C-alpha positions as CSV (number, residue, x, y, z in Angstrom):
1,X,166.4,45.4,-157.8
2,X,164.1,46.6,-160.5
3,X,162.3,49.1,-157.7
4,X,158.9,47.5,-157.8
5,X,156.7,48.4,-155.2
6,X,155.1,46.3,-152.2
7,X,151.5,46.6,-153.7
8,X,152.8,45.4,-157.3
9,X,154.2,42.3,-155.7
10,X,151.0,41.9,-153.9
11,X,149.0,42.2,-157.0
12,X,151.3,39.8,-159.1
13,X,151.3,37.3,-156.0
14,X,147.6,37.7,-156.0
15,X,146.8,37.3,-159.3
16,X,149.1,34.0,-159.4
17,X,147.4,32.5,-156.8
18,X,144.1,33.1,-158.1
19,X,145.2,31.5,-161.7
20,X,146.9,28.9,-160.5
21,X,143.5,27.7,-158.0
22,X,141.5,28.4,-161.4
23,X,143.7,26.0,-163.4
24,X,144.0,23.4,-160.6
25,X,139.8,23.5,-160.4
26,X,139.9,23.3,-164.3
27,X,142.0,20.2,-164.1
28,X,140.5,18.5,-161.5
29,X,137.1,18.7,-163.4
30,X,138.4,17.3,-166.5
31,X,139.8,14.5,-164.7
32,X,136.5,13.8,-163.2
33,X,134.6,13.9,-166.1
34,X,137.3,11.6,-167.9
35,X,136.7,9.1,-164.6
36,X,133.1,9.4,-165.2
37,X,133.2,8.4,-168.9
38,X,135.7,5.4,-168.1
39,X,133.4,4.3,-165.5
40,X,130.3,4.4,-167.8
41,X,132.2,2.5,-170.5
42,X,133.3,-0.2,-168.1
43,X,129.5,-0.4,-166.9
44,X,128.8,-0.8,-170.5
45,X,131.2,-3.7,-170.9
46,X,129.9,-5.3,-167.8
47,X,126.4,-5.1,-168.9
48,X,126.9,-6.3,-172.2
49,X,129.2,-9.4,-171.4
50,X,127.4,-12.7,-170.8
51,X,128.0,-14.3,-167.7
52,X,129.4,-10.9,-166.1
53,X,127.9,-10.1,-162.8
54,X,125.6,-7.2,-163.2
55,X,126.3,-6.5,-159.3
56,X,129.6,-4.8,-160.5
57,X,127.8,-2.0,-162.4
58,X,128.1,1.2,-160.7
59,X,130.4,-0.2,-157.8
60,X,131.9,3.0,-157.5
61,X,129.2,4.1,-155.5
62,X,129.2,1.6,-152.9
63,X,130.1,2.3,-149.3
64,X,133.8,0.9,-148.3
65,X,132.7,-2.0,-146.4
66,X,130.7,-3.4,-149.9
67,X,133.6,-2.5,-151.7
68,X,135.9,-4.6,-149.7
69,X,133.8,-7.4,-149.5
70,X,133.6,-7.4,-153.5
71,X,137.7,-7.1,-153.4
72,X,138.0,-9.9,-151.0
73,X,135.9,-12.2,-153.4
74,X,138.0,-11.5,-156.2
75,X,141.5,-11.5,-154.3
76,X,140.1,-15.3,-153.3
77,X,139.7,-15.9,-156.9
78,X,143.2,-14.6,-158.0
79,X,144.7,-16.7,-155.2
80,X,142.6,-19.9,-156.6
81,X,143.9,-19.2,-160.0
82,X,147.6,-18.7,-159.1
83,X,147.4,-22.1,-157.5
84,X,145.5,-23.7,-160.4
85,X,148.3,-22.4,-162.7
86,X,151.1,-23.9,-160.5
87,X,149.4,-27.1,-160.7
88,X,149.1,-26.9,-164.5
89,X,145.4,-26.2,-164.5
90,X,144.3,-23.4,-167.0
91,X,142.9,-20.2,-165.7
92,X,140.8,-19.4,-168.9
93,X,137.2,-19.6,-167.6
94,X,134.9,-17.5,-165.8
95,X,134.2,-19.0,-162.2
96,X,131.4,-17.5,-160.0
97,X,132.8,-15.4,-157.5
98,X,130.3,-16.7,-155.1
């Protein structure tokens, strides 16, 4: 329709692909930096909270099997809290995850 040559279309497609790749890389880098900052803030909150479990600091660096173990312990605590709430017991304490 506009009488563009195949070479011109190739140049435009290549440039678009490169720009898209660079934008994805930039967005991913920004998201990684934001995630790291949030993790540091959460670690500081855990560290500064009296009675918090310091074993949870930097938990994102653990292997999957260890993360699953922590998750199972907290799921058990949540289930116990739900049962206690149904029984009329307040869920406002900080039980040990054991």
